[in-house]
C-alpha positions in Angstrom: 0.0 0.0 0.0 1.3 3.4 -1.0 -0.1 6.3 0.9 -0.5 9.7 -0.8 1.5 12.5 0.8 -1.7 13.8 2.5 -2.5 10.3 3.9 1.1 10.0 5.1 0.7 13.3 7.0 -2.5 11.9 8.6 -0.9 8.6 9.4 2.0 10.3 11.3 -0.5 11.5 13.9 -2.2 8.1 14.6 -2.1 6.9 18.2 -5.2 4.7 18.1 -6.5 2.4 15.4 -10.1 1.3 15.6 -11.7 -1.2 13.3 -14.8 -3.1 12.3 -14.7 -6.9 12.4 -16.8 -8.5 9.7 -15.3 -7.6 6.3 -12.2 -6.1 7.9 -10.7 -8.5 10.4 -12.5 -11.3 8.7 -13.6 -11.9 5.1 -17.2 -11.2 6.1 -18.3 -14.8 6.2 -20.4 -15.7 9.2 -20.6 -19.4 9.9 -22.8 -21.2 12.4 -22.2 -24.7 13.6 -25.2 -27.0 14.2 -25.3 -26.1 17.8 -25.5 -22.4 17.0 -21.8 -21.6 17.8 -20.5 -18.8 15.6 -17.2 -19.4 13.8 -15.0 -16.7 12.3 -11.7 -16.9 10.5 -9.0 -14.3 11.4 -5.8 -13.9 9.3 -2.6 -14.6 11.3 -0.7 -11.8 9.5 -3.3 -9.3 10.7 -2.6 -10.4 14.2 1.2 -9.9 13.7 0.5 -6.4 12.3 -1.6 -5.6 15.4 1.2 -6.8 17.7 3.8 -4.7 15.8 1.6 -1.6 16.1 1.2 -2.2 19.8 4.9 -2.6 20.2 5.3 0.9 18.8 2.7 2.3 21.2 -0.3 2.4 18.9 -3.4 1.2 20.7 -5.9 -1.0 18.9 -9.6 -1.2 19.3 -12.7 -2.9 17.8 -16.1 -1.3 17.2 -18.6 -3.8 15.7 -22.3 -4.0 15.3 -22.5 -7.7 16.0 -21.8 -9.6 19.2 -19.5 -12.7 19.0 -17.6 -14.9 21.4 -15.1 -15.5 18.7 -14.3 -11.7 18.5 -14.0 -11.6 22.3 -11.5 -14.4 22.2 -9.5 -12.9 19.3 -9.4 -9.5 21.0 -8.3 -11.0 24.3 -5.6 -13.1 22.6 -4.2 -9.9 21.0 -4.5 -7.7 24.1 -6.8 -5.3 22.2 -7.5 -2.5 24.6 -11.0 -1.4 23.3 -13.7 -3.9 22.5 -17.2 -2.5 21.7 -19.8 -5.0 20.4 -23.5 -4.9 19.6 -24.1 -1.3 18.5 -24.9 -0.3 14.9 -24.6 3.3 16.1 -20.8 3.5 16.2 -20.2 7.3 16.3 -21.3 7.7 20.0 -18.8 5.0 20.9 -16.1 6.7 18.9 -16.8 10.0 20.7 -16.8 8.3 24.1 -13.4 6.7 23.4 -12.0 10.1 22.3 -13.2 11.8 25.4 -12.1 9.1 27.8 -8.6 8.9 26.3 -8.1 12.6 25.7 -7.6 12.1 22.0 -8.7 14.2 19.0 -10.3 12.6 16.0 -7.0 13.3 14.1 -5.2 10.9 16.4 -7.4 8.0 15.3 -7.4 5.7 12.2 -10.7 3.9 11.6 -10.7 0.9 9.3 -14.2 0.0 8.0 -15.7 -1.6 5.0 -19.5 -1.0 4.8 -22.1 1.7 5.1 -22.5 1.5 8.8 -18.8 2.6 9.1 -19.2 5.8 7.1 -19.8 8.1 10.1 -16.5 7.0 11.8 -14.6 7.1 8.5 -15.7 10.6 7.9 -14.8 11.6 11.5 -11.4 9.8 11.9 -8.1 11.5 11.1 -7.2 8.6 8.8 -10.0 6.7 7.1 -8.8 3.4 5.8 -10.6 0.5 4.1 -10.0 -2.9 2.5 -9.9 -3.6 -1.2 -13.3 -5.2 -1.3 -15.1 -2.4 0.6 -18.4 -1.0 -0.5 -17.9 1.7 -3.2 -19.3 4.5 -0.9 -16.7 3.6 1.7 -13.8 3.5 -0.8 -14.9 7.0 -2.0 -14.4 8.6 1.5 -11.3 6.6 2.5 -7.9 8.3 2.6 -6.2 4.9 2.2 -7.4 1.7 0.5 -5.6 -1.5 1.0 -4.7 -3.7 -1.9 -5.8 -6.8 0.0 -9.4 -7.7 0.9 -10.8 -7.9 4.4 -9.7 -11.0 6.4 -6.8 -11.6 4.1 -4.1 -9.3 5.5 -5.6 -5.9 4.8 -5.3 -4.8 8.5 -1.6 -5.7 8.5 -1.1 -3.8 5.2 -2.8 -0.7 6.7 -0.9 -0.9 10.0 2.4 -1.3 8.2 1.7 1.8 6.1 1.0 3.8 9.3 4.2 2.5 11.0 6.2 3.4 7.9 4.7 6.9 7.7 5.7 7.3 11.4 9.3 6.2 10.7 8.9 3.2 13.0 9.3 0.4 10.4 13.1 0.3 10.3 13.2 0.1 14.1 10.9 -3.0 13.9 12.9 -4.6 11.1 16.0 -4.3 13.3 14.4 -6.8 15.7 14.5 -9.4 12.9 18.1 -9.3 11.6 
């Protein structure tokens, strides 16, 4: 992913990355087992990207309209500091997070893929999306990943932020 100069300037300010789940952290498929258990697939590279961002001091959070035990488990596994499930009205949650953390909207990147994400994408300092996002979402995004949701797009976006912040070489030094 190559960020425009304007998107790079926005990315340099990012201290918190919030994201949707279905269609962003997953490919959007929702599977139910015979007993009603929900199953989701998460890409391992996205998890590594989240850990790298956290290592550089960027907080990660999830704001999703659905409720899922699988999401709770994945967020716990990745030490995701903000988990908000079960609200299709995401903007009030976004505003509450800003107020509680003393952040401005410019300090936040939001990654979304569908219409319900538009209010946050329009408010966030860096609006990012996945390759297979709804066209209305792609139109407002400052950055569009080359990869689709659930297939490494989160990692791609996080790497672009870390590179814009000049942190990438520091991370690569950990893997000589």
